[in-house]
N, CA, C and O atoms as a GROMACS GRO file, in nm:
protein
  276
    1LEU      N    1   1.829  -2.175   2.628
    1LEU     CA    2   1.853  -2.226   2.506
    1LEU      C    3   1.735  -2.281   2.427
    1LEU      O    4   1.674  -2.381   2.465
    2GLU      N    5   1.705  -2.217   2.320
    2GLU     CA    6   1.601  -2.276   2.249
    2GLU      C    7   1.618  -2.380   2.140
    2GLU      O    8   1.675  -2.350   2.035
    3PRO      N    9   1.570  -2.498   2.162
    3PRO     CA   10   1.604  -2.600   2.083
    3PRO      C   11   1.599  -2.571   1.905
    3PRO      O   12   1.685  -2.605   1.824
    4ARG      N   13   1.478  -2.502   1.879
    4ARG     CA   14   1.468  -2.474   1.753
    4ARG      C   15   1.566  -2.372   1.706
    4ARG      O   16   1.620  -2.378   1.595
    5GLN      N   17   1.585  -2.292   1.780
    5GLN     CA   18   1.697  -2.190   1.723
    5GLN      C   19   1.839  -2.273   1.701
    5GLN      O   20   1.914  -2.235   1.611
    6LEU      N   21   1.876  -2.387   1.786
    6LEU     CA   22   1.985  -2.442   1.791
    6LEU      C   23   1.985  -2.520   1.657
    6LEU      O   24   2.083  -2.524   1.583
    7ALA      N   25   1.881  -2.574   1.636
    7ALA     CA   26   1.866  -2.672   1.533
    7ALA      C   27   1.878  -2.580   1.392
    7ALA      O   28   1.939  -2.621   1.293
    8ASN      N   29   1.815  -2.462   1.398
    8ASN     CA   30   1.814  -2.362   1.267
    8ASN      C   31   1.980  -2.335   1.255
    8ASN      O   32   2.055  -2.356   1.159
    9PHE      N   33   2.005  -2.288   1.373
    9PHE     CA   34   2.179  -2.267   1.361
    9PHE      C   35   2.268  -2.374   1.314
    9PHE      O   36   2.364  -2.349   1.241
   10VAL      N   37   2.236  -2.501   1.354
   10VAL     CA   38   2.313  -2.605   1.283
   10VAL      C   39   2.293  -2.624   1.159
   10VAL      O   40   2.391  -2.633   1.084
   11LEU      N   41   2.173  -2.633   1.113
   11LEU     CA   42   2.147  -2.642   0.952
   11LEU      C   43   2.190  -2.498   0.879
   11LEU      O   44   2.228  -2.524   0.765
   12THR      N   45   2.195  -2.375   0.903
   12THR     CA   46   2.249  -2.269   0.862
   12THR      C   47   2.372  -2.286   0.855
   12THR      O   48   2.414  -2.262   0.742
   13THR      N   49   2.475  -2.328   0.951
   13THR     CA   50   2.612  -2.347   0.945
   13THR      C   51   2.649  -2.455   0.850
   13THR      O   52   2.758  -2.446   0.794
   14MET      N   53   2.570  -2.559   0.824
   14MET     CA   54   2.599  -2.672   0.749
   14MET      C   55   2.566  -2.630   0.600
   14MET      O   56   2.641  -2.665   0.509
   15GLU      N   57   2.474  -2.570   0.581
   15GLU     CA   58   2.432  -2.539   0.441
   15GLU      C   59   2.536  -2.428   0.388
   15GLU      O   60   2.573  -2.418   0.270
   16GLY      N   61   2.577  -2.347   0.494
   16GLY     CA   62   2.678  -2.236   0.459
   16GLY      C   63   2.791  -2.298   0.439
   16GLY      O   64   2.861  -2.248   0.351
   17GLY      N   65   2.840  -2.412   0.504
   17GLY     CA   66   2.951  -2.475   0.471
   17GLY      C   67   2.953  -2.535   0.329
   17GLY      O   68   3.042  -2.506   0.249
   18VAL      N   69   2.846  -2.624   0.301
   18VAL     CA   70   2.814  -2.674   0.184
   18VAL      C   71   2.837  -2.555   0.050
   18VAL      O   72   2.902  -2.586  -0.050
   19MET      N   73   2.780  -2.433   0.065
   19MET     CA   74   2.787  -2.347  -0.030
   19MET      C   75   2.940  -2.287  -0.051
   19MET      O   76   2.988  -2.260  -0.161
   20LEU      N   77   3.004  -2.272   0.070
   20LEU     CA   78   3.163  -2.232   0.061
   20LEU      C   79   3.234  -2.333  -0.009
   20LEU      O   80   3.320  -2.311  -0.094
   21ALA      N   81   3.190  -2.465   0.037
   21ALA     CA   82   3.277  -2.591  -0.053
   21ALA      C   83   3.241  -2.577  -0.198
   21ALA      O   84   3.319  -2.606  -0.289
   22ARG      N   85   3.135  -2.539  -0.211
   22ARG     CA   86   3.113  -2.530  -0.359
   22ARG      C   87   3.177  -2.433  -0.433
   22ARG      O   88   3.227  -2.454  -0.543
   23THR      N   89   3.177  -2.320  -0.371
   23THR     CA   90   3.225  -2.196  -0.423
   23THR      C   91   3.367  -2.208  -0.461
   23THR      O   92   3.411  -2.181  -0.573
   24HIS      N   93   3.459  -2.264  -0.326
   24HIS     CA   94   3.586  -2.276  -0.325
   24HIS      C   95   3.630  -2.432  -0.392
   24HIS      O   96   3.749  -2.455  -0.408
   25ARG      N   97   3.550  -2.513  -0.420
   25ARG     CA   98   3.563  -2.649  -0.493
   25ARG      C   99   3.675  -2.724  -0.380
   25ARG      O  100   3.778  -2.779  -0.417
   26SER      N  101   3.638  -2.715  -0.260
   26SER     CA  102   3.729  -2.772  -0.131
   26SER      C  103   3.619  -2.805  -0.027
   26SER      O  104   3.522  -2.733  -0.008
   27PHE      N  105   3.643  -2.915   0.036
   27PHE     CA  106   3.567  -2.936   0.154
   27PHE      C  107   3.638  -2.877   0.275
   27PHE      O  108   3.594  -2.908   0.386
   28ASP      N  109   3.750  -2.790   0.267
   28ASP     CA  110   3.799  -2.719   0.378
   28ASP      C  111   3.668  -2.620   0.456
   28ASP      O  112   3.624  -2.634   0.570
   29ALA      N  113   3.635  -2.542   0.376
   29ALA     CA  114   3.543  -2.462   0.421
   29ALA      C  115   3.427  -2.531   0.501
   29ALA      O  116   3.394  -2.486   0.611
   30PHE      N  117   3.362  -2.647   0.442
   30PHE     CA  118   3.287  -2.706   0.512
   30PHE      C  119   3.327  -2.769   0.632
   30PHE      O  120   3.250  -2.770   0.727
   31ASP      N  121   3.446  -2.827   0.640
   31ASP     CA  122   3.526  -2.900   0.733
   31ASP      C  123   3.528  -2.781   0.867
   31ASP      O  124   3.495  -2.807   0.982
   32LEU      N  125   3.566  -2.671   0.827
   32LEU     CA  126   3.604  -2.563   0.935
   32LEU      C  127   3.459  -2.525   1.001
   32LEU      O  128   3.450  -2.509   1.123
   33ALA      N  129   3.336  -2.511   0.906
   33ALA     CA  130   3.255  -2.455   0.967
   33ALA      C  131   3.167  -2.570   1.075
   33ALA      O  132   3.103  -2.544   1.177
   34VAL      N  133   3.188  -2.682   1.019
   34VAL     CA  134   3.142  -2.790   1.117
   34VAL      C  135   3.244  -2.822   1.247
   34VAL      O  136   3.193  -2.865   1.350
   35ALA      N  137   3.368  -2.804   1.243
   35ALA     CA  138   3.459  -2.782   1.341
   35ALA      C  139   3.431  -2.685   1.432
   35ALA      O  140   3.445  -2.704   1.553
   36SER      N  141   3.381  -2.552   1.371
   36SER     CA  142   3.351  -2.450   1.470
   36SER      C  143   3.210  -2.479   1.539
   36SER      O  144   3.186  -2.447   1.655
   37LEU      N  145   3.122  -2.542   1.457
   37LEU     CA  146   2.984  -2.559   1.499
   37LEU      C  147   3.018  -2.668   1.621
   37LEU      O  148   2.965  -2.639   1.728
   38ARG      N  149   3.086  -2.769   1.619
   38ARG     CA  150   3.117  -2.861   1.726
   38ARG      C  151   3.164  -2.792   1.828
   38ARG      O  152   3.091  -2.797   1.927
   39ASP      N  153   3.272  -2.720   1.840
   39ASP     CA  154   3.333  -2.641   1.920
   39ASP      C  155   3.235  -2.543   2.011
   39ASP      O  156   3.249  -2.518   2.130
   40TYR      N  157   3.139  -2.498   1.927
   40TYR     CA  158   3.031  -2.428   1.979
   40TYR      C  159   2.946  -2.506   2.072
   40TYR      O  160   2.917  -2.467   2.184
   41ILE      N  161   2.909  -2.614   2.023
   41ILE     CA  162   2.841  -2.713   2.106
   41ILE      C  163   2.883  -2.770   2.246
   41ILE      O  164   2.822  -2.775   2.353
   42ASP      N  165   3.029  -2.817   2.201
   42ASP     CA  166   3.078  -2.864   2.329
   42ASP      C  167   3.096  -2.749   2.427
   42ASP      O  168   3.082  -2.766   2.548
   43ARG      N  169   3.128  -2.630   2.372
   43ARG     CA  170   3.148  -2.512   2.510
   43ARG      C  171   2.988  -2.507   2.562
   43ARG      O  172   2.977  -2.491   2.684
   44LEU      N  173   2.866  -2.520   2.487
   44LEU     CA  174   2.742  -2.509   2.564
   44LEU      C  175   2.721  -2.634   2.658
   44LEU      O  176   2.653  -2.626   2.760
   45ILE      N  177   2.782  -2.749   2.619
   45ILE     CA  178   2.759  -2.866   2.699
   45ILE      C  179   2.852  -2.839   2.844
   45ILE      O  180   2.816  -2.871   2.957
   46ARG      N  181   2.959  -2.780   2.812
   46ARG     CA  182   3.056  -2.778   2.948
   46ARG      C  183   3.006  -2.665   3.018
   46ARG      O  184   3.021  -2.660   3.140
   47SER      N  185   2.951  -2.576   2.960
   47SER     CA  186   2.877  -2.445   3.069
   47SER      C  187   2.761  -2.483   3.129
   47SER      O  188   2.727  -2.422   3.230
   48GLY      N  189   2.673  -2.596   3.075
   48GLY     CA  190   2.583  -2.641   3.140
   48GLY      C  191   2.439  -2.576   3.075
   48GLY      O  192   2.327  -2.587   3.124
   49THR      N  193   2.475  -2.507   2.952
   49THR     CA  194   2.348  -2.436   2.923
   49THR      C  195   2.262  -2.522   2.800
   49THR      O  196   2.205  -2.467   2.707
   50THR      N  197   2.267  -2.667   2.823
   50THR     CA  198   2.208  -2.748   2.724
   50THR      C  199   2.052  -2.756   2.762
   50THR      O  200   1.974  -2.785   2.672
   51GLU      N  201   2.009  -2.733   2.878
   51GLU     CA  202   1.862  -2.734   2.926
   51GLU      C  203   1.807  -2.625   2.848
   51GLU      O  204   1.874  -2.535   2.797
   52HIS      N  205   1.662  -2.640   2.840
   52HIS     CA  206   1.584  -2.554   2.768
   52HIS      C  207   1.536  -2.461   2.866
   52HIS      O  208   1.477  -2.490   2.969
   53HIS      N  209   1.568  -2.342   2.826
   53HIS     CA  210   1.512  -2.207   2.927
   53HIS      C  211   1.448  -2.125   2.867
   53HIS      O  212   1.512  -2.071   2.776
   54ASP      N  213   1.339  -2.091   2.881
   54ASP     CA  214   1.296  -1.977   2.802
   54ASP      C  215   1.270  -1.843   2.903
   54ASP      O  216   1.180  -1.842   2.987
   55PRO      N  217   1.353  -1.744   2.884
   55PRO     CA  218   1.364  -1.631   2.976
   55PRO      C  219   1.257  -1.585   3.003
   55PRO      O  220   1.227  -1.564   3.121
   56ALA      N  221   1.158  -1.554   2.882
   56ALA     CA  222   1.024  -1.462   2.869
   56ALA      C  223   0.918  -1.535   2.788
   56ALA      O  224   0.939  -1.599   2.685
   57PRO      N  225   0.811  -1.518   2.846
   57PRO     CA  226   0.688  -1.607   2.765
   57PRO      C  227   0.681  -1.541   2.635
   57PRO      O  228   0.692  -1.419   2.623
   58ARG      N  229   0.665  -1.613   2.549
   58ARG     CA  230   0.679  -1.592   2.393
   58ARG      C  231   0.537  -1.577   2.365
   58ARG      O  232   0.458  -1.645   2.431
   59THR      N  233   0.485  -1.477   2.254
   59THR     CA  234   0.336  -1.457   2.221
   59THR      C  235   0.336  -1.520   2.111
   59THR      O  236   0.444  -1.567   2.074
   60ALA      N  237   0.220  -1.537   2.032
   60ALA     CA  238   0.204  -1.628   1.922
   60ALA      C  239   0.266  -1.543   1.812
   60ALA      O  240   0.302  -1.596   1.707
   61ALA      N  241   0.280  -1.406   1.834
   61ALA     CA  242   0.364  -1.334   1.702
   61ALA      C  243   0.489  -1.366   1.706
   61ALA      O  244   0.554  -1.371   1.602
   62SER      N  245   0.556  -1.398   1.855
   62SER     CA  246   0.708  -1.415   1.823
   62SER      C  247   0.719  -1.553   1.808
   62SER      O  248   0.835  -1.594   1.795
   63ARG      N  249   0.627  -1.640   1.807
   63ARG     CA  250   0.672  -1.782   1.752
   63ARG      C  251   0.633  -1.786   1.597
   63ARG      O  252   0.658  -1.890   1.537
   64GLY      N  253   0.580  -1.690   1.534
   64GLY     CA  254   0.538  -1.687   1.391
   64GLY      C  255   0.412  -1.732   1.367
   64GLY      O  256   0.378  -1.751   1.251
   65LYS      N  257   0.326  -1.755   1.471
   65LYS     CA  258   0.207  -1.788   1.443
   65LYS      C  259   0.103  -1.660   1.400
   65LYS      O  260   0.128  -1.546   1.438
   66GLY      N  261   0.024  -1.682   1.344
   66GLY     CA  262  -0.076  -1.570   1.305
   66GLY      C  263  -0.041  -1.481   1.199
   66GLY      O  264  -0.117  -1.392   1.160
   67ARG      N  265   0.101  -1.510   1.142
   67ARG     CA  266   0.139  -1.428   1.037
   67ARG      C  267   0.110  -1.472   0.896
   67ARG      O  268   0.106  -1.594   0.876
   68THR      N  269   0.086  -1.380   0.782
   68THR     CA  270   0.054  -1.417   0.680
   68THR      C  271   0.161  -1.446   0.591
   68THR      O  272   0.245  -1.356   0.589
   69PRO      N  273   0.187  -1.556   0.506
   69PRO     CA  274   0.291  -1.571   0.401
   69PRO      C  275   0.333  -1.463   0.339
   69PRO      O  276   0.419  -1.472   0.251
   0.00000   0.00000   0.00000
């Protein structure tokens, strides 16, 4: 599990929940997004996949280095 990818996923989920809550003028969408995220993380913990494991070496390009904006 890549910690940065998980952090990005958490942020994306929460930001998406905020956007939906604003659109629907209700916190229900945000609450559902966070509940689903918590369920996902709980499943990762139960399955024992919380350790960082990088199955393949990453190149500078795959890490986003060397790219121009």
